[in-house]
C-alpha positions as CSV (number, residue, x, y, z in Angstrom):
1,X,-9.0,-35.9,-16.6
2,X,-6.2,-33.7,-18.0
3,X,-2.6,-34.3,-17.0
4,X,-2.9,-31.5,-14.5
5,X,-5.6,-28.9,-13.7
6,X,-4.6,-25.3,-14.5
7,X,-6.6,-24.2,-11.6
8,X,-4.6,-26.4,-9.2
9,X,-1.4,-25.3,-10.9
10,X,-2.1,-21.5,-10.6
11,X,-3.4,-21.8,-7.0
12,X,-0.4,-23.9,-5.6
13,X,2.5,-22.8,-7.8
14,X,5.1,-21.1,-5.7
15,X,3.1,-21.6,-2.5
16,X,3.9,-23.6,0.6
17,X,0.5,-24.6,2.0
18,X,-1.3,-26.8,4.5
19,X,-3.5,-29.5,2.8
20,X,-6.4,-27.9,4.6
21,X,-5.8,-24.7,2.7
22,X,-6.4,-26.4,-0.7
23,X,-10.0,-25.7,-2.0
24,X,-10.0,-28.8,-4.3
25,X,-11.7,-32.3,-4.0
26,X,-9.5,-35.0,-2.4
27,X,-9.5,-37.1,-5.6
28,X,-8.1,-34.2,-7.6
29,X,-5.4,-33.6,-5.1
30,X,-4.6,-37.3,-5.0
31,X,-4.4,-37.4,-8.8
32,X,-1.8,-34.6,-8.8
33,X,0.1,-36.4,-6.0
34,X,0.2,-39.7,-8.0
35,X,1.5,-37.9,-11.1
36,X,4.2,-36.1,-9.2
37,X,2.8,-32.6,-9.7
38,X,2.5,-32.0,-6.0
39,X,5.0,-32.6,-3.2
40,X,4.4,-33.3,0.4
41,X,6.9,-32.6,3.2
42,X,6.7,-32.9,7.0
43,X,5.5,-29.7,8.5
44,X,7.9,-30.2,11.5
45,X,11.0,-32.2,11.1
46,X,13.8,-33.1,13.5
47,X,17.4,-32.1,12.9
48,X,19.7,-33.6,15.5
49,X,18.4,-32.6,18.9
50,X,16.2,-29.8,17.5
51,X,12.8,-29.6,15.8
52,X,12.4,-27.3,12.8
53,X,9.2,-25.8,11.3
54,X,9.4,-26.3,7.6
55,X,7.2,-23.2,7.0
56,X,8.8,-20.5,9.1
57,X,12.2,-22.1,10.0
58,X,11.6,-21.8,13.7
59,X,13.9,-24.0,15.8
60,X,13.5,-22.3,19.2
61,X,12.3,-25.1,21.6
62,X,10.3,-22.6,23.5
63,X,8.2,-21.8,20.4
64,X,7.0,-25.5,20.1
65,X,4.2,-27.0,22.2
66,X,2.2,-30.3,22.2
67,X,-1.6,-30.8,22.0
68,X,-3.9,-33.9,21.9
69,X,-4.3,-34.3,18.1
70,X,-7.6,-35.7,16.8
71,X,-5.9,-36.4,13.4
72,X,-3.1,-38.7,14.6
73,X,-4.6,-39.5,18.0
74,X,-1.4,-38.7,19.8
75,X,0.1,-35.7,21.6
76,X,1.4,-33.8,18.5
77,X,4.1,-31.1,18.4
78,X,3.1,-27.8,16.7
79,X,4.9,-24.5,15.9
80,X,3.7,-21.6,17.9
81,X,5.7,-19.1,15.9
82,X,3.6,-19.1,12.8
83,X,0.3,-20.3,14.3
84,X,-1.5,-17.2,13.1
85,X,-1.1,-18.6,9.5
86,X,-2.8,-21.9,10.5
87,X,-1.3,-24.7,12.7
88,X,1.7,-26.6,11.4
89,X,2.2,-29.9,13.4
90,X,4.1,-33.1,13.1
91,X,1.2,-34.9,11.3
92,X,0.2,-32.0,9.0
93,X,2.3,-32.0,5.8
94,X,3.0,-28.9,3.7
95,X,2.2,-29.1,0.0
96,X,4.0,-27.4,-2.9
97,X,3.8,-27.5,-6.7
98,X,6.5,-29.6,-8.5
99,X,5.0,-29.5,-12.0
100,X,5.6,-26.9,-14.8
101,X,5.2,-23.3,-13.8
102,X,2.2,-21.3,-15.1
103,X,3.0,-19.6,-18.3
104,X,3.4,-15.8,-18.1
105,X,2.1,-13.6,-20.9
106,X,4.9,-11.1,-21.8
107,X,4.7,-7.8,-23.5
108,X,7.1,-5.0,-24.5
109,X,4.8,-2.3,-23.3
110,X,4.1,-3.0,-19.6
111,X,5.4,0.1,-17.8
112,X,3.2,3.1,-18.4
113,X,4.8,6.0,-16.5
114,X,5.9,9.3,-17.9
115,X,7.6,10.7,-14.8
116,X,11.2,11.9,-14.7
117,X,13.9,10.5,-12.3
118,X,16.4,12.7,-10.6
119,X,20.1,12.2,-11.1
120,X,20.4,10.1,-7.9
121,X,17.3,8.1,-8.7
122,X,18.5,7.3,-12.2
123,X,21.8,5.9,-10.9
124,X,19.9,3.7,-8.5
125,X,17.3,2.6,-11.1
126,X,20.1,1.4,-13.4
127,X,21.7,-0.5,-10.5
128,X,18.4,-2.1,-9.6
129,X,17.7,-3.1,-13.2
130,X,21.2,-4.6,-13.5
131,X,20.8,-6.6,-10.3
132,X,17.4,-8.0,-11.6
133,X,18.9,-9.0,-15.0
134,X,22.0,-10.5,-13.4
135,X,20.1,-12.2,-10.5
136,X,22.2,-10.5,-7.9
137,X,21.6,-9.1,-4.4
138,X,21.6,-5.3,-4.0
139,X,21.1,-2.9,-1.1
140,X,19.5,0.4,-2.1
141,X,20.5,2.9,0.7
142,X,18.2,5.9,0.1
143,X,17.3,8.8,2.4
144,X,13.8,9.2,3.5
145,X,11.8,10.9,0.7
146,X,14.2,9.9,-2.0
147,X,11.5,8.3,-4.1
148,X,12.4,4.6,-3.7
149,X,9.3,3.3,-5.4
150,X,10.0,5.0,-8.7
151,X,13.5,3.6,-9.0
152,X,12.1,0.1,-9.0
153,X,9.9,0.6,-12.1
154,X,12.5,-0.2,-14.8
155,X,13.8,-3.3,-12.9
156,X,10.3,-4.6,-12.4
157,X,9.5,-4.0,-16.0
158,X,12.6,-5.8,-17.2
159,X,11.7,-8.8,-15.0
160,X,8.0,-9.0,-16.1
161,X,9.0,-8.7,-19.8
162,X,11.0,-11.9,-19.4
163,X,8.0,-13.6,-17.8
164,X,9.6,-13.5,-14.3
165,X,7.6,-13.2,-11.2
166,X,8.2,-10.3,-8.8
167,X,7.4,-9.8,-5.2
168,X,7.6,-6.6,-3.1
169,X,7.6,-7.4,0.6
170,X,6.8,-4.8,3.2
171,X,6.6,-5.0,7.0
172,X,3.1,-3.5,7.4
173,X,-0.3,-3.7,5.8
174,X,-0.6,0.0,5.3
175,X,2.5,0.0,3.1
176,X,1.0,-2.8,1.0
177,X,-2.3,-0.9,0.6
178,X,-0.4,2.3,-0.4
179,X,1.9,0.5,-2.9
180,X,-0.7,-1.7,-4.6
181,X,-2.7,1.1,-6.4
182,X,0.5,2.9,-7.4
183,X,1.9,-0.2,-9.1
184,X,-1.4,-1.1,-10.7
185,X,-1.5,2.3,-12.2
186,X,1.9,2.1,-13.8
187,X,1.6,-1.6,-14.8
188,X,-2.1,-1.6,-15.9
189,X,-1.9,-4.8,-17.9
190,X,-0.1,-6.8,-15.3
191,X,-1.9,-9.1,-12.7
192,X,-1.1,-7.4,-9.4
193,X,-1.9,-9.2,-6.2
194,X,-2.0,-7.5,-2.8
195,X,-1.5,-9.9,0.2
196,X,-2.1,-9.1,3.9
197,X,-4.2,-10.4,6.7
198,X,-7.7,-10.8,5.4
199,X,-6.8,-9.9,1.8
200,X,-9.5,-10.8,-0.7
201,X,-6.8,-11.7,-3.2
202,X,-5.0,-14.3,-1.1
203,X,-5.9,-17.1,-3.5
204,X,-5.0,-15.3,-6.7
205,X,-1.9,-15.9,-8.8
206,X,-0.2,-12.6,-9.6
207,X,2.9,-11.9,-11.8
208,X,3.5,-8.9,-9.5
209,X,2.8,-9.5,-5.8
210,X,2.9,-6.9,-3.0
211,X,2.8,-8.7,0.3
212,X,3.4,-8.2,4.0
213,X,6.4,-10.3,5.1
214,X,4.2,-12.5,7.2
215,X,2.3,-13.7,4.1
216,X,5.5,-15.1,2.6
217,X,5.4,-17.9,5.1
218,X,3.0,-19.4,2.5
219,X,5.5,-19.3,-0.4
220,X,8.4,-21.4,-1.4
221,X,10.8,-20.8,-4.4
222,X,8.1,-18.6,-6.0
223,X,9.8,-15.4,-7.1
224,X,12.5,-14.5,-9.6
225,X,12.8,-11.0,-8.0
226,X,12.1,-10.2,-4.3
227,X,12.2,-6.6,-3.2
228,X,12.2,-6.0,0.6
229,X,11.0,-2.6,1.5
230,X,12.1,-1.0,4.9
231,X,14.4,-3.9,5.6
232,X,15.4,-2.3,8.9
233,X,11.8,-2.0,10.2
234,X,10.1,-4.0,13.0
235,X,9.1,-6.8,12.9
236,X,11.1,-8.0,10.0
237,X,14.5,-6.8,11.3
238,X,13.9,-8.5,14.7
239,X,12.2,-11.8,13.6
240,X,14.5,-14.5,12.1
241,X,11.4,-16.5,10.9
242,X,10.3,-13.6,8.8
243,X,13.8,-13.3,7.3
244,X,13.6,-17.1,6.7
245,X,10.2,-16.7,5.0
246,X,11.5,-14.0,2.6
247,X,14.6,-16.0,1.7
248,X,12.5,-19.2,1.2
249,X,10.1,-17.4,-1.2
250,X,12.9,-16.6,-3.7
251,X,13.9,-19.1,-6.4
252,X,17.5,-20.6,-6.2
253,X,18.5,-18.3,-9.1
254,X,16.9,-14.9,-8.3
255,X,17.5,-11.3,-7.4
256,X,17.0,-9.8,-4.0
257,X,16.7,-6.0,-3.6
258,X,16.8,-4.5,-0.1
259,X,15.5,-0.9,0.4
260,X,16.2,1.2,3.5
261,X,17.1,4.6,4.6
262,X,18.8,3.2,7.8
263,X,20.8,0.0,7.3
264,X,22.1,-1.4,10.5
265,X,25.7,-1.0,11.7
266,X,26.8,-4.3,10.2
267,X,25.4,-3.5,6.8
268,X,26.9,0.0,6.8
269,X,30.3,-1.4,7.7
270,X,30.0,-4.0,4.9
271,X,29.1,-1.3,2.4
272,X,32.1,0.8,3.5
273,X,34.4,-2.3,3.2
274,X,33.1,-3.3,-0.2
275,X,31.7,-6.6,1.2
276,X,28.1,-5.8,0.2
277,X,26.9,-4.5,-3.2
278,X,24.9,-1.3,-2.7
279,X,23.8,1.9,-4.4
280,X,23.1,5.1,-2.4
281,X,20.7,8.0,-2.9
282,X,21.9,10.6,-0.4
283,X,19.5,13.3,-1.5
284,X,15.8,13.8,-2.0
285,X,14.3,14.2,-5.5
286,X,13.7,18.0,-4.9
287,X,17.4,18.6,-4.5
288,X,17.2,20.2,-1.0
289,X,19.3,19.0,1.9
290,X,17.8,16.9,4.7
291,X,16.8,19.0,7.7
292,X,19.4,18.4,10.5
293,X,18.0,17.7,14.0
294,X,18.5,20.2,16.8
295,X,18.9,19.1,20.4
296,X,17.5,20.7,23.5
297,X,17.8,19.6,27.1
298,X,14.4,19.7,29.0
299,X,15.4,18.2,32.3
300,X,13.3,15.4,34.0
301,X,10.4,15.5,31.6
302,X,8.7,12.4,33.1
303,X,8.6,14.1,36.5
304,X,7.2,17.3,35.0
305,X,4.3,15.4,33.3
306,X,3.6,13.5,36.6
307,X,3.2,17.0,38.3
308,X,0.8,18.0,35.6
309,X,3.2,20.3,33.8
310,X,4.7,20.4,30.3
311,X,8.4,21.3,30.4
312,X,8.8,25.0,29.5
313,X,11.0,24.5,26.4
314,X,8.5,21.9,25.0
315,X,5.5,24.1,25.8
316,X,7.1,27.1,24.1
317,X,7.9,25.0,21.1
318,X,4.3,23.7,20.8
319,X,2.7,27.1,21.3
320,X,4.9,28.7,18.7
321,X,3.6,26.2,16.1
322,X,0.0,26.5,17.2
323,X,0.3,30.3,16.8
324,X,1.7,30.0,13.3
325,X,-0.8,27.3,12.3
326,X,2.2,25.0,11.5
327,X,1.3,21.3,11.8
328,X,3.6,19.1,14.0
329,X,4.1,15.6,15.2
330,X,5.4,15.0,18.7
331,X,6.9,11.5,19.3
332,X,6.7,9.8,22.6
333,X,8.6,6.6,23.7
334,X,5.4,4.8,24.9
335,X,1.7,4.8,24.7
336,X,1.4,5.3,28.5
337,X,3.6,8.3,28.6
338,X,1.8,9.8,25.6
339,X,-1.7,9.3,27.1
340,X,-0.5,10.8,30.4
341,X,0.6,13.9,28.5
342,X,-2.4,14.3,26.2
343,X,-4.7,16.1,28.6
344,X,-2.0,18.7,29.3
345,X,-1.6,19.4,25.6
346,X,-5.3,19.6,25.0
347,X,-5.3,22.5,27.4
348,X,-3.2,24.3,24.8
349,X,-5.5,23.4,21.9
350,X,-8.7,21.2,22.1
351,X,-8.1,19.6,18.7
352,X,-4.7,18.1,19.6
353,X,-4.9,14.3,19.2
354,X,-2.8,11.2,20.0
355,X,-2.4,8.0,18.0
356,X,-0.8,4.6,18.5
357,X,-0.7,1.2,16.8
358,X,-3.8,-0.2,18.6
359,X,-5.9,2.9,18.2
360,X,-9.1,2.0,16.4
361,X,-9.4,5.5,15.1
362,X,-5.8,5.5,13.8
363,X,-6.6,5.8,10.1
364,X,-9.2,8.4,10.7
365,X,-6.8,10.6,12.7
366,X,-4.1,10.3,10.1
367,X,-6.6,11.4,7.5
368,X,-7.5,14.3,9.8
369,X,-3.9,15.4,9.8
370,X,-3.7,15.2,6.0
371,X,-6.9,17.3,5.7
372,X,-5.3,19.8,8.3
373,X,-8.3,19.2,10.7
374,X,-5.8,18.2,13.4
375,X,-3.1,20.8,14.0
376,X,-0.8,18.8,16.3
377,X,-0.5,15.0,16.8
378,X,1.1,13.1,19.7
379,X,2.3,9.7,18.5
380,X,4.4,6.7,19.2
381,X,6.9,5.4,16.7
382,X,4.0,4.0,14.6
383,X,4.3,7.2,12.5
384,X,8.0,7.1,12.1
385,X,7.7,5.8,8.6
386,X,5.2,5.4,5.8
387,X,3.4,8.7,6.2
388,X,3.9,12.0,4.5
389,X,2.5,15.4,5.5
390,X,3.7,18.3,3.3
391,X,4.4,21.1,5.7
392,X,5.5,19.7,9.1
393,X,7.7,20.2,12.1
394,X,8.6,17.3,14.3
395,X,9.9,16.8,17.9
396,X,10.9,13.9,20.0
397,X,10.1,13.8,23.7
398,X,12.7,11.8,25.6
399,X,15.0,11.2,22.7
400,X,17.4,9.5,25.2
401,X,14.9,6.6,25.7
402,X,16.1,3.2,24.4
403,X,13.3,2.9,21.8
404,X,14.8,5.9,20.0
405,X,17.8,4.2,18.3
406,X,19.7,5.7,15.3
407,X,17.3,4.1,12.8
408,X,14.2,5.4,14.6
409,X,15.6,8.9,15.0
410,X,16.7,9.1,11.3
411,X,13.2,7.9,10.2
412,X,11.4,10.3,12.4
413,X,13.6,13.1,11.1
414,X,12.7,12.0,7.6
415,X,9.1,13.1,8.1
416,X,10.3,16.7,7.8
417,X,10.9,18.6,4.5
418,X,9.6,15.8,2.1
419,X,7.6,18.1,-0.1
420,X,9.2,20.2,-2.9
421,X,6.9,23.0,-1.9
422,X,8.0,22.8,1.8
423,X,11.5,21.4,1.7
424,X,12.5,22.9,5.1
425,X,11.2,22.3,8.6
426,X,12.4,21.8,12.1
427,X,13.2,18.5,13.8
428,X,13.9,18.8,17.5
429,X,15.2,16.1,19.9
430,X,14.1,17.1,23.4
431,X,16.2,15.0,25.9
432,X,17.2,14.5,29.5
433,X,20.8,13.4,28.5
434,X,22.5,13.0,25.2
435,X,23.0,9.4,24.0
436,X,25.2,7.7,21.5
437,X,22.1,7.0,19.3
438,X,21.2,10.7,19.2
439,X,24.7,11.6,18.1
440,X,24.8,8.8,15.5
441,X,21.5,9.9,14.0
442,X,22.6,13.5,13.6
443,X,25.9,12.4,12.1
444,X,24.1,10.0,9.7
445,X,22.0,12.8,8.3
446,X,25.0,15.2,8.1
447,X,27.0,12.5,6.2
448,X,24.2,12.1,3.7
449,X,24.0,15.8,3.1
450,X,27.8,16.0,2.6
451,X,27.7,13.0,0.2
452,X,24.8,14.6,-1.7
453,X,26.7,17.9,-2.0
454,X,29.9,16.1,-3.3
455,X,27.9,14.3,-5.9
456,X,26.0,17.5,-7.0
457,X,22.7,16.1,-6.0
458,X,21.6,19.1,-3.9
459,X,21.5,22.8,-4.8
């Protein structure tokens, strides 16, 4: 038998797996353990008074439970936080690779893209490449529609040429499915792996990995460069175990690139105070300013819908767009409120539809919008990011509701004017009372336009 099996090496290297996830004979696994190529660690360990899950970092007592375990024949503690990835318990060790890393084939002609970066994109691309080469952390603060993916190409290329391993982590599967073919096209000779729930590539070793943040529970010290897309998005921004998983997946000496249009208040303050390294792109690639939201009071809109009426201002706004054949998205704060309103809007036009995260026809409806078969879509915040329709107006119903914070309102506003052919459009916040978040979102967009103008990035 060889010193170590290349198939075992490529399968386990950089991963943090349960023994049950290894598709190899027990004698082969034992051989690698005996020779020090594999390392086992307790899946759950005790630190002081608290238990800690070694895979997801969970230490919340409420997220642990016990069950009668057939393996150790005791009541065994397991982690409920990452149970969807397979059960980690006190008697189930996690395995990782401790032998030499797989050899990467390098080339000087990996990136095949002939596009042109705007002035703002070029500045950010150079900052990303420098962070990759210096193994530093960097925040890329770029407005919606700035072209964040393109500014990563040179940095990714520099890393891959050195034989480094790169991961782009995103909060949602649809983002992974969108990014994967784009990156395969510009890096046609590089093994690109797309990881998400049910992915057929989950057991492949890729030099360039595009993954949902949840899939990084299964990685440990795997990547030389980790790029976190939409770092402010749910669930990553609210789940400390996902943040732990992303941090655990990077090598001790590595680069971490964060991408967002809406950093939280703490990060914004750190940027202003010089405590966080960042680069900003305050303008879109087509050099037109961001559409600034308008605000309009519509009274007690919930009461109106319960009475079977659309508030007059909202109804007029809708009918104006239907008359002009202008597509529009109308954001609601909850599925229930949206579904209650849908029959009223269908009286205005029978082809108006509604969509939400659990809608089985979600993908079909979004494609219908793209093909202009649907003139007007009611939606929850599920469409606040990750979708582009070229010629669109947008409105928010109940912008005062808690779910519509600064980040959500800025992202929703970012659906408008993304196309160079249609750089204008209207974004309207219908409300029953102004909130601090509404004002912050409008000022955020105005500041970006002012910064872009000062830097000569908009016409």
